[in-house]
C-alpha positions in Angstrom: -124.7 192.8 4.4 -123.7 195.2 7.1 -122.2 194.0 10.5 -121.7 195.4 13.4 -119.7 194.6 16.5 -119.9 195.5 20.1 -117.5 194.9 22.9 -118.7 192.8 26.0 -118.6 196.2 28.1 -120.9 197.8 25.6 -123.7 195.2 25.6 -123.1 194.4 29.5 -122.8 198.1 30.7 -119.8 198.3 32.6 -118.3 196.6 35.2 -119.3 197.5 38.6 -115.8 199.0 40.4 -117.0 196.2 43.2 -116.3 193.7 40.7 -112.7 194.6 39.4 -111.2 195.3 42.8 -112.6 192.0 44.5 -111.4 190.2 41.0 -108.4 192.7 41.4 -107.4 191.3 45.0 -108.4 187.8 44.2 -105.8 187.4 41.1 -103.2 189.3 43.1 -103.8 186.4 46.2 -103.6 183.8 43.4 -100.2 185.2 42.1 -98.8 185.7 46.1 -99.1 182.3 46.5 -97.4 180.8 43.0 -94.9 183.3 44.1 -94.0 182.0 47.4 -94.3 178.7 46.1 -91.8 179.6 43.4 -89.8 180.4 46.0 -89.9 177.2 47.5 -89.7 175.5 44.5 -92.6 173.3 44.8 -94.7 172.2 42.6 -99.1 171.9 43.0 -98.6 168.1 44.2 -95.5 168.8 46.9 -97.4 172.1 47.8 -101.1 169.9 48.2 -99.3 167.5 49.9 -97.0 169.6 52.5 -100.8 171.0 53.6 -102.7 167.9 53.2 -104.6 169.1 50.2 -105.8 167.3 47.3 -103.7 168.8 43.8 -106.6 170.1 42.6 -107.9 172.5 45.8 -104.4 174.4 44.8 -105.0 175.3 40.8 -108.6 176.5 42.6 -106.4 178.8 44.5 -104.1 180.0 41.8 -106.9 180.0 39.1 -107.8 183.8 40.5 -111.4 182.7 41.0 -111.3 181.4 45.4 -112.8 183.0 47.8 -110.0 182.9 50.4 -111.5 182.8 54.0 -109.0 184.4 56.5 -108.4 181.0 58.0 -107.4 180.0 54.6 -105.2 182.4 54.4 -104.0 182.2 58.1 -103.8 178.6 57.6 -100.8 179.4 53.7 -99.3 182.3 56.0 -97.7 179.8 58.6 -97.4 177.4 56.2 -95.0 179.9 54.1 -93.7 182.4 57.3 -94.9 185.0 55.4 -98.0 187.0 54.3 -100.5 186.4 51.8 -102.5 190.1 52.4 -101.3 192.8 54.4 -104.0 194.6 55.4 
């Protein structure tokens, strides 16, 4: 019996450009937060405690799947004293 394997893209179609860009930006933001935490030597728990957040929320931020509000991004920028994103 011959078996055919298809890639996810072949089965579902190409990923729309908008979705790809959104995903890329989400991961860039989470990478930026992680890098800034590392610069300060902060663990997730220390970071969460400093912000008055739960560690699970920081985990969500670092997953690359969190939809950040402008308010949260501004709060994080103020905390680090550095921009999280540049427009």
